[in-house]
C-alpha positions as CSV (number, residue, x, y, z in Angstrom):
1,M,-22.0,-25.5,-9.2
2,H,-24.3,-28.9,-8.6
3,L,-26.8,-26.1,-7.8
4,S,-30.6,-26.0,-9.0
5,Q,-31.9,-23.5,-11.6
6,P,-34.4,-22.0,-8.8
7,A,-30.9,-21.6,-6.3
8,V,-29.7,-19.8,-9.2
9,A,-31.6,-17.6,-10.3
10,R,-32.5,-16.7,-6.2
11,S,-29.1,-15.4,-5.7
12,V,-29.1,-13.8,-9.1
13,L,-32.4,-11.5,-7.5
14,Q,-31.0,-11.6,-4.3
15,L,-27.7,-9.5,-5.5
16,E,-29.8,-7.1,-8.2
17,E,-32.0,-6.2,-4.7
18,A,-28.5,-5.5,-2.8
19,C,-27.1,-3.2,-5.8
20,R,-30.7,-2.1,-6.3
21,L,-29.3,-2.1,-10.3
22,P,-30.0,-5.1,-13.2
23,L,-26.7,-7.4,-13.1
24,F,-28.2,-9.3,-16.5
25,I,-30.8,-7.9,-19.4
26,R,-33.4,-11.0,-19.8
27,G,-33.8,-12.5,-22.7
28,A,-35.7,-15.4,-24.9
29,R,-32.2,-16.7,-25.8
30,G,-30.4,-16.0,-22.3
31,M,-29.7,-13.7,-19.9
32,M,-26.2,-11.1,-20.8
33,P,-24.4,-9.5,-17.9
34,T,-24.9,-5.3,-18.1
35,A,-21.6,-3.2,-17.9
36,L,-21.6,-3.8,-14.0
37,G,-22.9,-7.4,-14.0
38,N,-19.3,-7.8,-15.8
39,Q,-17.5,-5.4,-13.5
40,M,-18.6,-7.6,-10.5
41,A,-17.5,-10.5,-11.7
42,A,-14.6,-9.3,-12.2
43,R,-14.2,-8.4,-8.8
44,I,-15.7,-11.6,-7.7
45,E,-12.9,-13.8,-9.5
46,T,-10.0,-11.6,-8.2
47,M,-12.0,-12.4,-4.8
48,L,-11.8,-16.4,-5.1
49,Q,-7.8,-16.2,-6.5
50,H,-7.0,-14.7,-3.4
51,L,-9.2,-17.0,-1.3
52,G,-7.5,-20.0,-3.1
53,S,-4.2,-18.6,-3.2
54,G,-4.6,-18.3,0.3
55,A,-5.4,-21.6,1.4
56,A,-2.8,-23.1,-0.8
57,E,-0.4,-19.8,0.4
58,A,-1.3,-21.0,4.3
59,Q,-1.0,-24.9,3.1
60,A,2.8,-24.4,2.0
61,A,3.5,-22.6,5.3
62,S,2.6,-24.8,6.9
63,A,5.0,-27.4,8.8
64,L,3.1,-30.2,9.6
65,T,1.1,-32.0,6.3
66,A,-2.2,-31.5,5.7
67,R,-4.3,-33.1,8.6
68,R,-6.8,-34.0,5.4
69,S,-6.0,-33.2,1.7
70,S,-8.3,-30.4,0.6
71,L,-8.2,-28.3,-2.9
72,P,-7.8,-24.7,-2.8
73,H,-10.2,-23.6,-4.9
74,R,-13.3,-25.9,-3.0
75,F,-12.4,-23.7,0.1
76,A,-12.9,-20.5,-1.6
77,E,-16.5,-21.7,-2.8
78,V,-17.1,-23.4,0.5
79,V,-15.8,-20.7,3.7
80,P,-18.8,-19.3,5.5
81,P,-18.5,-14.7,5.7
82,G,-19.2,-15.7,9.5
83,H,-15.2,-17.8,9.4
84,L,-14.1,-15.3,7.8
85,R,-14.9,-12.1,9.9
86,A,-13.5,-14.2,12.6
87,L,-9.9,-14.8,11.3
88,L,-9.9,-11.0,11.5
89,A,-11.4,-10.1,14.3
90,I,-9.3,-12.3,15.8
91,A,-5.3,-10.8,14.0
92,H,-7.1,-7.4,14.7
93,C,-8.1,-8.2,19.1
94,G,-5.7,-10.7,19.5
95,S,-8.7,-12.7,22.3
96,E,-11.4,-14.4,21.3
97,S,-13.8,-12.6,23.8
98,Q,-12.9,-9.3,22.2
99,A,-13.0,-10.3,18.9
100,A,-16.7,-11.8,19.6
101,Q,-17.1,-7.6,21.0
102,K,-15.6,-6.5,17.8
103,I,-18.4,-8.0,15.5
104,G,-21.1,-8.8,17.7
105,V,-21.2,-12.3,18.5
106,T,-21.0,-15.1,21.3
107,Q,-17.3,-16.0,22.4
108,P,-18.6,-19.8,21.6
109,S,-19.6,-18.2,18.2
110,I,-15.9,-16.9,17.4
111,H,-14.3,-20.1,18.7
112,A,-16.4,-22.4,16.7
113,A,-15.4,-19.8,13.2
114,L,-12.0,-20.6,14.0
115,Q,-12.8,-24.2,14.6
116,G,-14.7,-24.7,11.6
117,L,-12.0,-22.5,9.4
118,E,-8.9,-25.0,10.5
119,A,-11.2,-28.1,9.7
120,S,-11.9,-26.9,6.3
121,L,-8.1,-27.1,5.6
122,G,-6.7,-29.8,8.2
123,L,-4.4,-27.2,9.4
124,Q,-3.5,-25.0,12.6
125,L,-4.0,-21.7,12.4
126,F,-3.8,-20.4,15.7
127,Y,-1.8,-20.7,18.9
128,K,-3.8,-20.5,22.1
129,L,-1.4,-19.8,24.6
130,T,-2.1,-18.1,28.4
131,F,-2.4,-14.0,27.0
132,G,-4.6,-14.8,23.8
133,T,-4.9,-16.7,20.8
134,R,-2.5,-15.7,18.1
135,L,-1.9,-16.9,14.6
136,T,0.7,-19.7,13.4
137,P,2.1,-19.1,10.1
138,S,0.0,-20.5,7.9
139,G,-2.9,-18.1,9.7
140,E,-0.7,-15.2,8.6
141,A,-0.5,-16.3,5.4
142,L,-4.7,-17.4,4.7
143,L,-4.7,-13.8,6.7
144,R,-3.2,-11.6,3.9
145,R,-5.0,-12.9,1.2
146,V,-8.0,-12.3,3.4
147,K,-7.6,-9.1,3.5
148,L,-6.9,-9.1,-0.1
149,A,-9.9,-10.4,-1.0
150,L,-12.1,-8.3,1.3
151,A,-10.6,-5.3,-0.3
152,E,-12.3,-6.3,-3.7
153,I,-15.6,-6.1,-2.0
154,R,-14.6,-2.4,-0.7
155,D,-14.1,-1.7,-4.5
156,M,-17.4,-3.4,-5.4
157,E,-19.1,-0.8,-3.2
158,S,-17.4,1.5,-4.5
159,D,-18.4,0.3,-8.3
160,I,-21.7,0.1,-7.0
161,S,-21.9,3.4,-5.3
162,A,-20.6,5.3,-8.6
163,W,-23.1,3.6,-10.5
164,H,-25.9,5.3,-8.6
165,G,-23.8,8.6,-9.3
166,Q,-21.9,8.5,-5.5
167,I,-18.4,8.6,-5.4
168,K,-17.3,7.9,-2.0
169,G,-14.8,5.7,0.1
170,R,-11.4,5.8,1.0
171,V,-7.9,5.7,-0.2
172,V,-4.6,4.8,2.3
173,V,-1.8,6.6,1.2
174,G,2.0,5.1,1.5
175,V,3.7,7.8,1.8
176,L,8.2,7.7,1.2
177,P,10.3,10.6,2.8
178,L,11.9,11.7,-0.1
179,S,10.1,14.4,-3.6
180,V,6.4,13.4,-2.5
181,G,5.6,17.2,-1.2
182,I,6.2,18.3,-4.3
183,F,2.9,16.7,-5.9
184,L,1.2,14.8,-3.5
185,P,-0.4,17.6,-1.2
186,A,-1.9,19.2,-3.9
187,A,-3.1,16.3,-5.2
188,V,-5.1,15.1,-2.2
189,D,-6.3,18.8,-2.3
190,R,-7.3,18.0,-5.7
191,L,-9.2,14.5,-4.8
192,S,-10.5,16.0,-1.7
193,S,-12.1,19.5,-3.4
194,S,-14.0,17.6,-6.5
195,H,-14.7,14.4,-4.3
196,P,-15.0,15.6,-0.5
197,D,-17.0,12.0,0.4
198,I,-13.8,10.0,-0.7
199,E,-12.0,9.7,2.3
200,I,-8.1,9.9,2.0
201,S,-5.4,8.7,4.5
202,I,-1.6,9.7,5.0
203,V,0.7,6.4,6.7
204,D,4.5,6.8,6.4
205,G,6.5,4.0,7.1
206,T,10.1,2.4,5.5
207,Y,9.9,1.2,2.4
208,E,9.5,-2.6,3.7
209,S,6.4,-1.8,6.1
210,L,4.3,0.1,3.2
211,M,5.3,-2.9,0.9
212,Q,3.7,-5.4,3.6
213,G,1.1,-2.7,3.6
214,L,0.3,-2.5,0.2
215,M,0.2,-6.4,0.2
216,S,-1.9,-7.5,2.6
217,A,-4.3,-4.0,1.7
218,D,-4.2,-2.2,4.9
219,I,-2.4,0.8,2.1
220,D,-4.2,1.0,-1.6
221,V,-1.1,3.2,-3.1
222,I,2.2,3.9,-2.7
223,A,4.0,7.6,-2.9
224,G,7.7,7.8,-3.5
225,A,10.9,6.9,-5.1
226,L,10.6,3.8,-7.1
227,R,12.2,0.7,-7.4
228,A,14.7,-0.8,-10.1
229,Q,13.3,-4.5,-9.2
230,V,9.9,-5.2,-7.8
231,P,7.8,-8.2,-8.8
232,E,5.5,-7.8,-11.4
233,D,3.2,-9.7,-10.8
234,E,2.5,-8.6,-8.3
235,V,3.6,-4.1,-8.2
236,Q,2.6,-2.3,-10.4
237,Q,4.8,1.3,-10.7
238,L,3.5,4.3,-12.3
239,E,6.1,6.9,-12.5
240,L,5.3,11.0,-12.7
241,F,8.6,12.3,-13.0
242,D,12.4,12.4,-12.6
243,D,14.3,14.4,-9.8
244,D,17.9,14.3,-8.6
245,L,19.2,14.8,-5.6
246,V,21.3,17.5,-3.4
247,V,23.2,18.5,-1.3
248,V,21.3,21.3,1.1
249,A,23.2,23.5,4.1
250,P,22.2,25.8,5.9
251,S,22.4,29.5,3.8
252,D,25.7,30.7,6.1
253,H,27.3,28.0,6.0
254,D,31.0,27.6,5.9
255,S,30.9,25.3,2.7
256,L,29.9,28.3,0.8
257,Q,32.7,30.2,1.1
258,R,34.9,28.1,-0.8
259,E,35.3,28.4,-4.7
260,H,35.1,25.0,-6.6
261,L,33.8,22.9,-3.9
262,T,34.0,19.5,-4.8
263,L,32.6,16.1,-3.0
264,E,35.8,15.6,-1.1
265,D,35.6,18.7,0.6
266,L,32.0,17.9,2.3
267,L,33.7,14.9,4.0
268,Q,35.0,17.5,7.1
269,W,31.5,18.8,7.8
270,Q,28.7,16.7,9.7
271,W,26.0,15.2,8.2
272,V,22.7,13.9,8.7
273,T,22.6,10.7,6.2
274,P,20.1,8.7,5.5
275,L,18.5,5.0,6.9
276,P,20.3,2.3,5.1
277,N,18.8,0.4,2.8
278,T,16.7,3.2,1.4
279,P,17.3,4.3,-2.1
280,A,18.9,7.9,-0.6
281,D,21.2,5.8,1.1
282,S,22.7,3.8,-1.7
283,A,22.5,6.4,-4.1
284,M,24.9,8.5,-1.4
285,V,27.0,5.0,-1.2
286,R,27.7,4.6,-4.8
287,L,28.2,8.1,-5.8
288,F,31.1,8.7,-2.8
289,R,32.6,5.6,-4.3
290,S,32.3,6.6,-7.7
291,H,34.9,8.9,-6.7
292,G,37.1,6.9,-4.9
293,L,35.8,8.0,-1.6
294,E,33.7,6.5,1.3
295,P,30.4,8.4,2.4
296,P,29.9,10.4,5.1
297,R,29.4,8.6,8.2
298,S,27.2,9.8,10.5
299,N,26.2,8.5,14.1
300,L,22.5,10.8,13.2
301,R,20.2,9.1,10.8
302,A,17.3,10.5,9.4
303,S,13.8,9.7,6.9
304,S,11.9,12.3,7.7
305,P,12.8,15.3,5.0
306,T,11.0,17.5,7.6
307,M,13.5,16.2,10.7
308,T,16.0,16.0,8.0
309,L,16.0,20.2,7.2
310,A,15.3,20.9,10.8
311,F,18.6,19.3,11.8
312,V,20.5,21.1,8.9
313,L,19.3,24.4,10.3
314,Q,19.4,24.4,13.8
315,T,22.8,22.2,13.7
316,G,24.9,23.5,10.5
317,R,25.2,19.8,9.1
318,L,24.8,19.0,5.5
319,A,22.3,16.6,4.1
320,L,20.6,15.2,1.0
321,A,17.7,16.1,-0.3
322,S,15.0,16.0,-3.4
323,R,16.0,19.2,-5.7
324,G,12.3,19.9,-6.4
325,Q,11.6,19.6,-2.9
326,A,14.6,22.0,-1.8
327,M,13.5,24.7,-4.4
328,R,9.8,24.9,-3.2
329,D,11.0,25.2,0.4
330,N,14.1,26.7,1.0
331,H,12.6,28.1,4.5
332,G,12.5,32.1,3.7
333,G,15.9,32.1,2.0
334,L,17.6,30.2,5.3
335,L,18.4,26.5,3.1
336,S,20.8,26.6,0.0
337,I,21.5,24.1,-2.3
338,L,25.6,23.5,-2.5
339,P,27.4,24.0,-6.0
340,V,28.2,20.1,-5.9
341,E,27.4,18.1,-8.8
342,L,25.5,14.4,-8.0
343,P,25.8,13.0,-11.1
344,S,23.9,9.3,-11.4
345,T,21.1,10.7,-8.3
346,R,18.4,10.9,-10.6
347,R,15.2,8.5,-10.2
348,G,11.6,8.0,-11.3
349,I,9.2,8.9,-8.8
350,G,5.7,7.8,-8.4
351,L,3.4,5.4,-7.5
352,A,2.9,1.6,-6.9
353,I,0.0,-0.2,-6.3
354,R,-1.3,-4.0,-6.9
355,A,-0.9,-5.4,-10.2
356,Q,-4.2,-8.0,-9.2
357,G,-7.4,-7.1,-9.8
358,T,-8.4,-3.4,-11.3
359,A,-7.5,-0.2,-9.2
360,S,-11.0,0.8,-7.7
361,Q,-13.3,3.8,-8.5
362,N,-11.3,6.2,-5.8
363,L,-7.9,5.1,-6.2
364,D,-8.4,5.5,-9.9
365,L,-9.0,9.6,-9.5
366,F,-6.5,9.7,-6.7
367,I,-3.6,8.3,-9.4
368,R,-5.7,10.9,-12.5
369,A,-5.2,13.8,-9.9
370,C,-1.5,12.9,-9.4
371,H,-1.3,13.0,-12.9
372,Q,-3.3,16.4,-13.4
373,T,-0.8,18.3,-10.7
374,M,2.2,17.3,-12.3
375,A,0.3,18.5,-15.3
376,D,0.0,21.7,-14.0
377,L,3.4,22.8,-11.9
378,P,5.6,24.5,-13.9
379,A,8.6,23.5,-15.8
């Protein structure tokens, strides 16, 4: 590290004082890390990898050649924390004055930190515009990795709290529309009851927006239908159960009076169809075309199960729904499942998390709560 032995010893002692726990066992023959020391070292290694990758990806995203060569791993070792705080603040606020106010420094300090960040990489990371400061593509690439690096620090804080016997922190869950109602509310309630100091936030959105949030550490886990293809080096999928799709209708719908109802018969009624390019939409297209039929065309598309069922009940339209959710939430008998087989609509439901690094204590407890909830549900 090109540092003196006293400097290294002093840094380790300062870190142990901040943790209020020993990170090493000292002996006559040297130092051995404690279990917490090993745990923290792994997180720090991941953090440095993210910062190094951020520097490399920022350079790759630049349309211009870097003004001077900069080794990505060297950037991870020397970048001041204040520069990273300035990057996060300017990305959030969009102006140097608001960013300075957000983190409690002066505007010239923010400006100097941003200039220092650009100088360290030899890249333009920011556009200075009349209405504020915006990130260049290189700045955006660096920002994503900085968020991932800081997520490791948050997880480190949770690890330390757990070693002190205090389970606290946060879990941000991104929710996809179908099937999550079967397990998610009960799992969240289970975790909240057993660990009230863990803050749980639920956000919904499209798969693309939630995956972007997961990859930039704004979201910790995505719950919903699993995808057939994901980048395995970045995303790990944990299957909880299988579910299939059914067609639902109001219990007084004309289709329920038909004998031997077929898929082709369903085309004569109006539908609420899924959003394009979602698993439900792909399943619907594949299902109808496998029978030589074009899928229902509708001027009404929805991704929210709540709104979809509201339209079904209030307008008499047909819609696709999760079988498990439709059976558990039939609105007091007002909603019925049509007797039409939908082969090949079965898909895995579960969780998607970041593959790199180790899950935080809080996220691990959430995953366990989901598995325990599924184990308690009737078959």
